[in-house]
MDAnalysis code that builds the backbone (N, CA, C; Angstrom):
import MDAnalysis as mda
import numpy as np

u = mda.Universe.empty(222, n_residues=74, atom_resindex=np.repeat(np.arange(74), 3), trajectory=True)
u.add_TopologyAttr("name", ["N", "CA", "C"] * 74)
u.add_TopologyAttr("resid", np.arange(1, 75))
u.add_TopologyAttr("resname", ["UNK", "UNK", "UNK", "UNK", "UNK", "UNK", "UNK", "UNK", "UNK", "UNK", "UNK", "UNK", "UNK", "UNK", "UNK", "UNK", "UNK", "UNK", "UNK", "UNK", "UNK", "UNK", "UNK", "UNK", "UNK", "UNK", "UNK", "UNK", "UNK", "UNK", "UNK", "UNK", "UNK", "UNK", "UNK", "UNK", "UNK", "UNK", "UNK", "UNK", "UNK", "UNK", "UNK", "UNK", "UNK", "UNK", "UNK", "UNK", "UNK", "UNK", "UNK", "UNK", "UNK", "UNK", "UNK", "UNK", "UNK", "UNK", "UNK", "UNK", "UNK", "UNK", "UNK", "UNK", "UNK", "UNK", "UNK", "UNK", "UNK", "UNK", "UNK", "UNK", "UNK", "UNK"])
u.atoms.positions = np.array([
    [-18.366, 2.959, -11.148],
    [-16.947, 2.684, -10.992],
    [-16.711, 1.180, -11.173],
    [-15.803, 0.836, -12.019],
    [-15.483, -0.567, -12.252],
    [-14.598, -1.088, -11.130],
    [-14.858, -2.316, -10.731],
    [-14.025, -2.903, -9.691],
    [-12.751, -3.443, -10.336],
    [-11.649, -3.141, -9.727],
    [-10.365, -3.598, -10.249],
    [-10.057, -4.989, -9.723],
    [-9.495, -5.804, -10.566],
    [-9.101, -7.142, -10.160],
    [-7.584, -7.163, -10.006],
    [-7.094, -6.450, -8.998],
    [-5.659, -6.372, -8.753],
    [-5.347, -7.042, -7.424],
    [-4.085, -7.301, -7.206],
    [-3.677, -7.905, -5.935],
    [-3.987, -6.968, -4.774],
    [-3.840, -5.663, -4.979],
    [-4.139, -4.707, -3.912],
    [-5.631, -4.682, -3.604],
    [-6.470, -4.760, -4.636],
    [-7.918, -4.729, -4.435],
    [-8.412, -5.973, -3.704],
    [-7.685, -7.062, -3.783],
    [-8.101, -8.310, -3.156],
    [-7.657, -8.435, -1.703],
    [-6.890, -7.479, -1.205],
    [-6.397, -7.568, 0.171],
    [-7.501, -7.250, 1.172],
    [-7.540, -7.972, 2.284],
    [-8.518, -7.663, 3.326],
    [-8.094, -6.422, 4.108],
    [-9.053, -5.780, 4.729],
    [-8.753, -4.588, 5.545],
    [-8.955, -4.914, 7.019],
    [-8.501, -6.086, 7.435],
    [-8.664, -6.480, 8.832],
    [-7.346, -7.034, 9.370],
    [-7.414, -7.777, 10.451],
    [-6.199, -8.288, 11.096],
    [-5.465, -9.354, 10.286],
    [-6.083, -9.842, 9.232],
    [-5.415, -10.853, 8.412],
    [-4.568, -10.230, 7.298],
    [-4.479, -8.905, 7.266],
    [-3.708, -8.223, 6.219],
    [-2.251, -8.693, 6.145],
    [-1.511, -8.768, 7.261],
    [-0.107, -9.203, 7.153],
    [0.050, -10.575, 6.492],
    [-0.802, -11.515, 6.873],
    [-0.727, -12.848, 6.278],
    [-1.055, -12.791, 4.781],
    [-2.077, -12.013, 4.438],
    [-2.472, -11.897, 3.034],
    [-1.366, -11.257, 2.198],
    [-0.680, -10.266, 2.755],
    [0.424, -9.626, 2.024],
    [1.549, -10.634, 1.807],
    [1.889, -11.404, 2.837],
    [2.954, -12.403, 2.682],
    [2.571, -13.461, 1.648],
    [1.290, -13.833, 1.602],
    [0.846, -14.841, 0.637],
    [0.852, -14.306, -0.792],
    [0.643, -13.013, -0.957],
    [0.557, -12.405, -2.296],
    [1.752, -11.488, -2.584],
    [2.872, -11.746, -1.956],
    [4.043, -10.864, -2.047],
    [4.457, -10.597, -3.498],
    [4.583, -11.639, -4.300],
    [5.075, -11.482, -5.673],
    [4.110, -10.659, -6.531],
    [2.802, -10.962, -6.547],
    [1.906, -10.119, -7.349],
    [1.843, -8.674, -6.859],
    [1.900, -8.470, -5.545],
    [1.879, -7.110, -5.009],
    [3.131, -6.347, -5.430],
    [4.278, -7.010, -5.323],
    [5.519, -6.345, -5.711],
    [5.536, -6.068, -7.211],
    [4.999, -6.967, -8.002],
    [4.935, -6.742, -9.449],
    [4.084, -5.518, -9.767],
    [2.966, -5.365, -9.074],
    [2.122, -4.183, -9.291],
    [2.859, -2.904, -8.905],
    [3.582, -2.947, -7.801],
    [4.345, -1.767, -7.387],
    [5.411, -1.409, -8.418],
    [6.098, -2.406, -8.933],
    [7.135, -2.152, -9.935],
    [6.523, -1.608, -11.227],
    [5.362, -2.139, -11.621],
    [4.684, -1.615, -12.814],
    [4.204, -0.185, -12.595],
    [3.900, 0.175, -11.343],
    [3.452, 1.538, -11.031],
    [4.619, 2.521, -10.998],
    [5.846, 2.018, -11.116],
    [7.006, 2.902, -11.174],
    [7.888, 2.886, -9.943],
    [7.624, 1.992, -9.017],
    [8.446, 1.911, -7.813],
    [9.801, 1.290, -8.132],
    [10.815, 1.723, -7.421],
    [12.117, 1.065, -7.470],
    [12.015, -0.195, -6.609],
    [12.956, -1.098, -6.792],
    [12.946, -2.354, -6.039],
    [12.913, -2.098, -4.530],
    [13.772, -1.208, -4.052],
    [13.848, -0.923, -2.618],
    [12.555, -0.289, -2.109],
    [11.948, 0.577, -2.927],
    [10.679, 1.194, -2.528],
    [9.593, 0.138, -2.384],
    [9.549, -0.798, -3.315],
    [8.516, -1.833, -3.252],
    [8.686, -2.693, -2.000],
    [9.919, -3.023, -1.666],
    [10.155, -3.814, -0.454],
    [9.750, -3.046, 0.796],
    [10.073, -1.766, 0.853],
    [9.725, -0.947, 2.017],
    [8.217, -0.817, 2.170],
    [7.508, -0.661, 1.071],
    [6.048, -0.544, 1.133],
    [5.438, -1.846, 1.632],
    [5.891, -2.966, 1.120],
    [5.347, -4.255, 1.558],
    [5.671, -4.518, 3.025],
    [6.872, -4.154, 3.461],
    [7.207, -4.304, 4.887],
    [6.296, -3.434, 5.745],
    [6.016, -2.232, 5.291],
    [5.111, -1.334, 6.018],
    [3.720, -1.953, 6.130],
    [3.263, -2.564, 5.058],
    [1.938, -3.179, 5.069],
    [1.879, -4.333, 6.059],
    [2.948, -5.103, 6.150],
    [2.965, -6.254, 7.057],
    [3.163, -5.816, 8.503],
    [4.141, -4.969, 8.754],
    [4.486, -4.646, 10.140],
    [3.519, -3.670, 10.791],
    [2.958, -2.753, 10.015],
    [2.066, -1.753, 10.604],
    [0.614, -1.931, 10.185],
    [0.338, -3.030, 9.487],
    [-1.027, -3.332, 9.028],
    [-1.653, -2.149, 8.314],
    [-0.889, -1.570, 7.420],
    [-1.349, -0.400, 6.673],
    [-1.848, -0.868, 5.305],
    [-3.169, -0.852, 5.085],
    [-3.679, -1.250, 3.769],
    [-3.603, -0.087, 2.776],
    [-3.316, -0.396, 1.559],
    [-3.334, 0.593, 0.483],
    [-4.297, 0.081, -0.581],
    [-5.154, 0.948, -1.118],
    [-6.120, 0.490, -2.121],
    [-5.505, 0.165, -3.481],
    [-4.331, 0.723, -3.755],
    [-3.698, 0.453, -5.048],
    [-2.190, 0.657, -4.934],
    [-1.485, 0.138, -5.919],
    [-0.034, 0.308, -5.952],
    [0.331, 1.774, -6.128],
    [-0.431, 2.483, -6.939],
    [-0.140, 3.904, -7.172],
    [-0.290, 4.713, -5.889],
    [-1.322, 4.421, -5.105],
    [-1.508, 5.146, -3.846],
    [-0.434, 4.782, -2.829],
    [-0.016, 3.530, -2.811],
    [1.057, 3.116, -1.907],
    [2.356, 3.831, -2.266],
    [2.639, 3.916, -3.546],
    [3.859, 4.583, -3.996],
    [3.802, 6.081, -3.707],
    [2.637, 6.687, -3.911],
    [2.483, 8.119, -3.610],
    [2.693, 8.365, -2.125],
    [2.159, 7.482, -1.277],
    [2.350, 7.618, 0.172],
    [3.833, 7.510, 0.511],
    [4.509, 6.529, -0.066],
    [5.915, 6.310, 0.260],
    [6.785, 7.481, -0.168],
    [6.466, 8.093, -1.266],
    [7.297, 9.179, -1.791],
    [7.003, 10.530, -1.157],
    [5.993, 10.602, -0.302],
    [5.751, 11.854, 0.420],
    [6.931, 12.100, 1.349],
    [7.371, 13.330, 1.481],
    [8.549, 13.602, 2.312],
    [8.309, 13.373, 3.799],
    [7.084, 13.297, 4.241],
    [6.824, 13.188, 5.675],
    [6.285, 11.829, 6.091],
    [6.410, 10.818, 5.236],
    [5.921, 9.505, 5.658],
    [6.809, 8.966, 6.774],
    [6.244, 8.153, 7.651],
    [7.057, 7.614, 8.746],
    [8.124, 6.663, 8.217],
    [9.278, 6.627, 8.845],
    [10.332, 5.717, 8.392],
    [9.918, 4.268, 8.577],
    [10.383, 3.421, 7.682],
    [10.084, 1.991, 7.767],
    [11.308, 1.195, 8.071],
])
């Protein structure tokens, strides 16, 4: 499996996640938009990552999680 060099792949999976998301906000949002997210969806996903320390391995997986009908409200 090839390692991806994306903003999502570079995020830590520890307590520093919120800070890392805020530092990489623009590249993360760009990846979400390229994956097909609407502007509001991308903002909600990034807020979820910061406030609930929820890491996502990729923009596509984050978008799939957000579009599930039973995801928790953000």
